[in-house]
PLY file of the C-alpha trace (Angstrom):
ply
format ascii 1.0
element vertex 380
property float x
property float y
property float z
element edge 379
property int vertex1
property int vertex2
end_header
0.00 0.00 0.00
1.41 3.39 -0.97
1.94 5.96 1.81
-0.95 8.28 2.54
-0.73 11.82 1.18
-2.91 14.88 0.82
-3.91 13.44 -2.56
-5.22 10.40 -0.67
-7.70 12.73 1.03
-8.86 13.96 -2.39
-9.49 10.41 -3.49
-11.28 9.35 -0.30
-13.58 12.36 -0.22
-14.46 12.05 -3.89
-15.20 8.38 -3.26
-17.50 9.44 -0.41
-19.44 11.65 -2.82
-19.58 8.94 -5.49
-20.83 6.37 -2.96
-23.40 8.82 -1.54
-21.96 8.90 1.96
-22.87 12.60 1.87
-24.02 14.93 -0.91
-21.27 17.47 -0.23
-18.19 17.80 1.96
-15.75 20.57 2.85
-12.52 19.70 4.65
-10.07 22.17 6.18
-6.84 20.98 7.80
-4.42 23.32 9.56
-1.11 22.17 11.00
1.16 24.34 13.12
-0.92 27.43 12.34
-0.79 26.88 8.57
-3.74 25.77 6.45
-2.41 22.78 4.52
-5.65 21.52 2.99
-8.94 23.22 2.12
-11.20 21.69 -0.52
-14.86 21.19 -1.34
-16.45 18.14 -2.95
-19.88 17.26 -4.28
-23.14 19.13 -4.08
-24.72 21.75 -1.88
-28.11 20.49 -3.00
-29.49 17.46 -4.83
-33.22 18.19 -4.89
-35.22 19.83 -6.30
-32.15 20.75 -8.38
-28.41 20.09 -8.17
-26.14 22.86 -6.92
-22.37 22.44 -6.73
-20.69 22.84 -3.35
-17.90 25.44 -3.08
-15.66 26.69 -0.30
-18.05 29.64 0.05
-21.07 27.40 0.68
-22.74 28.10 4.01
-23.54 25.12 6.23
-26.12 24.73 8.95
-23.54 23.70 11.55
-26.18 22.43 14.03
-24.65 21.75 17.46
-21.36 23.42 16.58
-23.47 26.42 17.64
-22.80 25.27 21.19
-19.07 26.03 20.91
-18.89 28.67 18.16
-21.57 30.86 19.75
-22.75 29.90 23.24
-19.55 28.58 24.84
-17.45 31.39 23.37
-20.01 33.95 24.59
-19.75 32.47 28.09
-15.97 32.88 27.84
-16.49 36.53 26.90
-18.72 37.09 29.94
-16.14 35.44 32.19
-13.46 37.71 30.73
-15.61 40.77 31.45
-16.26 39.57 35.00
-20.02 39.44 34.55
-20.39 35.79 35.55
-18.61 32.98 37.35
-18.64 29.30 36.47
-19.76 28.68 40.03
-22.82 30.89 39.68
-26.01 28.91 40.33
-28.46 29.08 37.46
-31.05 30.06 40.07
-29.23 33.41 40.35
-30.64 34.25 36.94
-33.83 32.15 36.79
-36.07 31.92 39.84
-37.62 28.71 38.48
-34.42 26.92 39.52
-34.81 27.96 43.16
-35.97 24.52 44.19
-34.35 21.83 46.33
-33.78 19.73 43.20
-32.25 22.42 40.94
-30.74 25.03 43.26
-27.27 23.42 43.09
-27.06 23.53 39.28
-24.30 25.90 38.17
-23.12 27.30 34.85
-20.30 24.74 35.01
-22.87 21.93 35.21
-24.63 23.19 32.08
-21.34 23.46 30.16
-20.33 19.92 31.14
-23.76 18.39 30.47
-23.90 17.18 34.09
-26.86 19.24 35.33
-29.36 16.39 35.35
-31.45 17.91 32.55
-32.69 15.49 29.87
-30.98 15.10 26.50
-33.88 16.46 24.49
-37.47 17.61 24.60
-39.75 18.22 21.61
-40.68 21.80 22.47
-41.58 22.43 18.85
-44.54 20.07 19.12
-45.93 22.06 22.04
-45.35 25.31 20.15
-46.93 23.86 17.01
-50.04 22.93 18.98
-50.19 26.44 20.40
-49.82 27.81 16.88
-52.75 25.71 15.70
-54.92 26.93 18.56
-54.18 30.53 17.66
-54.79 29.97 13.97
-51.13 30.53 13.07
-48.59 33.26 13.59
-47.18 31.96 16.89
-44.16 29.99 15.67
-40.90 31.90 15.15
-41.96 34.71 17.48
-40.44 36.05 20.68
-43.45 34.70 22.57
-42.79 31.20 21.23
-39.14 31.44 22.22
-40.04 32.59 25.73
-42.52 29.75 26.08
-39.85 27.22 25.06
-37.41 28.66 27.60
-40.10 28.56 30.29
-40.80 24.91 29.50
-37.04 24.20 29.65
-36.80 25.76 33.10
-39.56 23.50 34.40
-38.27 20.20 32.98
-37.77 17.47 35.55
-34.21 16.29 36.16
-33.45 12.75 34.98
-30.54 12.16 37.40
-29.07 13.99 40.43
-26.95 16.99 39.48
-23.25 16.16 39.05
-23.63 12.40 39.48
-23.81 11.56 35.78
-23.64 13.31 32.43
-25.99 13.38 29.47
-25.51 15.52 26.38
-28.30 18.06 26.78
-29.84 20.46 24.29
-32.06 21.96 27.03
-28.94 22.80 29.04
-27.58 24.90 26.18
-30.97 26.47 25.49
-30.73 27.77 29.05
-27.15 28.97 28.55
-28.31 30.93 25.51
-31.17 32.42 27.53
-28.77 33.27 30.36
-26.46 35.12 27.96
-29.39 37.09 26.61
-30.58 37.97 30.10
-27.17 39.23 31.21
-26.31 41.17 28.04
-29.78 42.46 27.26
-29.21 41.39 23.66
-30.36 38.42 21.62
-27.63 35.83 21.23
-27.10 36.46 17.52
-26.63 40.21 17.99
-24.26 39.78 20.93
-22.05 37.22 19.18
-22.02 39.27 15.98
-20.91 42.41 17.81
-18.43 40.96 20.29
-17.05 37.82 18.63
-17.60 37.21 14.94
-17.23 40.65 13.37
-14.13 41.57 15.42
-12.52 38.37 14.13
-13.51 39.04 10.53
-16.11 36.24 10.43
-18.36 37.79 7.81
-20.12 34.56 6.88
-21.22 33.42 10.34
-24.74 34.21 11.53
-28.07 32.95 12.82
-30.95 33.27 10.37
-33.21 35.20 12.74
-36.75 34.38 11.63
-38.28 36.79 14.16
-36.95 39.86 12.36
-39.19 41.94 10.09
-38.40 41.28 7.34
-36.83 38.03 8.50
-33.15 37.41 7.87
-34.29 34.65 5.51
-33.79 37.13 2.67
-30.12 36.14 2.85
-31.08 32.88 1.16
-31.61 34.72 -2.10
-28.04 35.97 -2.38
-25.99 33.22 -0.74
-25.13 29.62 -1.48
-26.35 27.32 1.30
-25.92 23.60 1.72
-29.43 22.17 1.78
-30.36 19.87 4.64
-33.40 17.67 5.06
-36.76 17.47 3.41
-38.73 18.27 6.57
-42.07 16.40 6.74
-43.27 18.86 9.37
-42.48 21.99 7.31
-43.11 20.14 4.02
-40.09 21.54 2.20
-36.38 21.01 1.62
-34.58 23.20 4.12
-32.24 25.70 2.51
-30.84 28.58 4.53
-33.36 27.71 7.25
-32.31 26.01 10.48
-32.71 22.23 10.45
-33.26 21.81 14.20
-37.00 21.83 14.85
-36.83 23.38 18.31
-34.57 26.19 17.15
-36.85 26.87 14.17
-39.94 27.10 16.39
-38.01 29.51 18.66
-37.30 31.80 15.71
-33.92 30.50 14.52
-31.76 31.78 17.38
-30.98 29.54 20.36
-28.05 28.39 22.45
-28.03 24.83 21.15
-28.40 25.23 17.35
-29.16 27.65 14.52
-25.76 28.88 13.36
-24.67 29.05 9.72
-21.02 29.34 8.77
-18.20 28.27 6.46
-15.06 26.26 7.15
-12.92 29.36 6.63
-14.88 31.42 9.16
-14.87 28.61 11.70
-11.11 28.35 11.39
-10.74 32.07 12.18
-12.35 31.50 15.57
-10.66 28.16 16.25
-7.22 29.59 15.41
-7.80 32.57 17.69
-8.77 30.28 20.57
-5.77 28.05 19.82
-3.45 31.08 19.84
-4.86 32.02 23.25
-4.37 28.45 24.47
-0.73 28.63 23.32
-0.33 32.02 25.04
0.34 33.78 21.74
-2.73 36.00 22.11
-4.81 37.42 24.95
-8.07 37.96 23.06
-9.44 35.58 25.70
-7.35 35.01 28.84
-5.12 31.98 28.10
-5.84 30.54 31.55
-9.57 30.53 30.80
-9.15 28.98 27.35
-6.96 26.28 28.87
-9.63 25.61 31.48
-12.32 25.34 28.80
-10.11 22.94 26.81
-9.46 20.68 29.83
-11.56 17.60 30.66
-13.48 18.45 33.81
-14.19 14.93 35.15
-17.65 16.05 36.25
-18.43 13.29 37.01
-15.24 11.23 36.88
-16.26 9.11 33.88
-17.27 12.11 31.74
-15.33 13.10 28.61
-16.57 16.71 28.64
-14.44 19.80 29.01
-16.34 23.12 29.25
-18.67 23.22 26.26
-16.11 21.22 24.28
-15.81 17.43 24.23
-12.61 15.36 24.39
-11.92 12.03 22.63
-13.49 8.95 24.17
-11.19 5.95 24.59
-13.23 4.05 22.02
-15.55 5.07 19.21
-14.60 8.75 19.07
-15.63 10.74 16.01
-12.04 12.02 16.08
-10.84 8.55 15.14
-7.95 6.65 16.69
-4.97 8.99 16.63
-6.03 12.29 18.14
-4.14 12.74 21.40
-5.78 12.82 24.81
-5.03 16.56 24.72
-7.68 17.21 22.08
-11.04 18.95 22.06
-13.87 18.95 19.58
-17.56 18.92 18.88
-19.97 17.53 16.30
-23.23 18.64 14.72
-26.19 16.48 13.71
-26.22 17.77 10.13
-22.77 16.24 9.53
-20.35 18.83 10.89
-17.40 18.60 13.26
-14.36 20.36 14.65
-11.43 18.51 16.21
-8.34 20.23 17.60
-5.29 18.22 18.64
-3.73 20.64 21.15
-0.57 18.55 21.56
0.15 18.38 17.82
-1.21 21.83 16.90
-3.60 20.26 14.39
-7.09 21.45 13.42
-9.58 19.47 11.33
-12.87 21.10 10.32
-15.17 18.73 8.45
-18.49 20.04 7.18
-21.12 18.07 5.30
-24.84 18.09 4.58
-25.22 14.38 5.24
-28.90 14.83 6.23
-29.83 15.97 2.71
-32.35 14.92 1.63
-32.93 12.59 4.61
-31.39 11.98 8.03
-31.73 8.25 7.39
-28.30 8.31 5.69
-25.99 6.92 8.39
-22.95 6.12 6.22
-21.26 9.39 7.11
-20.74 8.12 10.67
-18.01 5.74 9.46
-16.42 8.27 7.12
-15.75 10.92 9.76
-13.31 8.97 11.99
-11.68 7.50 8.88
-10.91 10.99 7.54
-9.48 12.05 10.90
-7.25 8.98 10.97
-6.04 9.72 7.44
-5.21 13.32 8.35
-3.22 12.23 11.40
-1.29 9.69 9.36
-0.46 12.25 6.65
0.77 14.75 9.26
2.79 12.16 11.18
4.63 11.21 7.95
5.62 14.77 7.26
3.00 15.53 4.58
0 1
1 2
2 3
3 4
4 5
5 6
6 7
7 8
8 9
9 10
10 11
11 12
12 13
13 14
14 15
15 16
16 17
17 18
18 19
19 20
20 21
21 22
22 23
23 24
24 25
25 26
26 27
27 28
28 29
29 30
30 31
31 32
32 33
33 34
34 35
35 36
36 37
37 38
38 39
39 40
40 41
41 42
42 43
43 44
44 45
45 46
46 47
47 48
48 49
49 50
50 51
51 52
52 53
53 54
54 55
55 56
56 57
57 58
58 59
59 60
60 61
61 62
62 63
63 64
64 65
65 66
66 67
67 68
68 69
69 70
70 71
71 72
72 73
73 74
74 75
75 76
76 77
77 78
78 79
79 80
80 81
81 82
82 83
83 84
84 85
85 86
86 87
87 88
88 89
89 90
90 91
91 92
92 93
93 94
94 95
95 96
96 97
97 98
98 99
99 100
100 101
101 102
102 103
103 104
104 105
105 106
106 107
107 108
108 109
109 110
110 111
111 112
112 113
113 114
114 115
115 116
116 117
117 118
118 119
119 120
120 121
121 122
122 123
123 124
124 125
125 126
126 127
127 128
128 129
129 130
130 131
131 132
132 133
133 134
134 135
135 136
136 137
137 138
138 139
139 140
140 141
141 142
142 143
143 144
144 145
145 146
146 147
147 148
148 149
149 150
150 151
151 152
152 153
153 154
154 155
155 156
156 157
157 158
158 159
159 160
160 161
161 162
162 163
163 164
164 165
165 166
166 167
167 168
168 169
169 170
170 171
171 172
172 173
173 174
174 175
175 176
176 177
177 178
178 179
179 180
180 181
181 182
182 183
183 184
184 185
185 186
186 187
187 188
188 189
189 190
190 191
191 192
192 193
193 194
194 195
195 196
196 197
197 198
198 199
199 200
200 201
201 202
202 203
203 204
204 205
205 206
206 207
207 208
208 209
209 210
210 211
211 212
212 213
213 214
214 215
215 216
216 217
217 218
218 219
219 220
220 221
221 222
222 223
223 224
224 225
225 226
226 227
227 228
228 229
229 230
230 231
231 232
232 233
233 234
234 235
235 236
236 237
237 238
238 239
239 240
240 241
241 242
242 243
243 244
244 245
245 246
246 247
247 248
248 249
249 250
250 251
251 252
252 253
253 254
254 255
255 256
256 257
257 258
258 259
259 260
260 261
261 262
262 263
263 264
264 265
265 266
266 267
267 268
268 269
269 270
270 271
271 272
272 273
273 274
274 275
275 276
276 277
277 278
278 279
279 280
280 281
281 282
282 283
283 284
284 285
285 286
286 287
287 288
288 289
289 290
290 291
291 292
292 293
293 294
294 295
295 296
296 297
297 298
298 299
299 300
300 301
301 302
302 303
303 304
304 305
305 306
306 307
307 308
308 309
309 310
310 311
311 312
312 313
313 314
314 315
315 316
316 317
317 318
318 319
319 320
320 321
321 322
322 323
323 324
324 325
325 326
326 327
327 328
328 329
329 330
330 331
331 332
332 333
333 334
334 335
335 336
336 337
337 338
338 339
339 340
340 341
341 342
342 343
343 344
344 345
345 346
346 347
347 348
348 349
349 350
350 351
351 352
352 353
353 354
354 355
355 356
356 357
357 358
358 359
359 360
360 361
361 362
362 363
363 364
364 365
365 366
366 367
367 368
368 369
369 370
370 371
371 372
372 373
373 374
374 375
375 376
376 377
377 378
378 379
């Protein structure tokens, strides 16, 4: 077998397109602060018409929102001294002032150890409310507030801090907390304080509550289509895939962000520079804390907002060091950063287009990460 090379990545990703493991894929690899690979393959959309994927194509990054928006916004608030990781959530939401929830802190939400459930179909409740009113309730501020209220009153599924369970409701609350402290909606705050200062011009929430809604951006930009949504009865294009986020108006702490691989790298590189003490945009000590496994509880893989590689079955593959952090998104997106080797891999796809039933991408992702590590270890 010939040694792996960057050309090997070309061949494997084109094969993935040919074998329909995903309609389209963008891969960015940076090693020692230099981008060594950045290519796009396949299609941004297959139905109702084919559209070619380019490096400028915008992806619905799904749960990467949790790190690119919410977690980074929490870092910003820590830097400004407006919050502490030890702050109880009940300090900001009186609904948590109960014997069961009073001990839940911001740190618990970031490490998915609060006791909140993994998921709740708020959108079904909001849809029913919309039907009762004869329409016009979804994608409004009132709908968003109702979803947050329902999140605050969810029952815990395990005692706080004694287990961990990846939780969308936990990050919905973090988004609401950020909005309460800053007095700004999450998209506006992140745009002003994080993305625009870093030159991230292609990163945004499609805020459906605005008049006219930000959906007009769909007419002038190239988006990667996601699923044909049976509920909305259309192929989603420039419109958030996550049903709860859609019902809340497109802006939430757990999902809703659109971005490109290039923009994502701008933020990741800045955080990595802070981690390496080359930059103080965010205090290096805080970035290092957020990139460190918290062991809350002891068997958890979670750092603060970011995940770390599991000993088996990690989406990062086999070769990412223990000193790595990353995150994935349901639509087929991921970021993995090997802090020890100064290696960044940003893999974006629209694997849910036209249906989430396509599960073949799950095997491709760790394979690509293994290939990248092997190429780097052999000196490119």
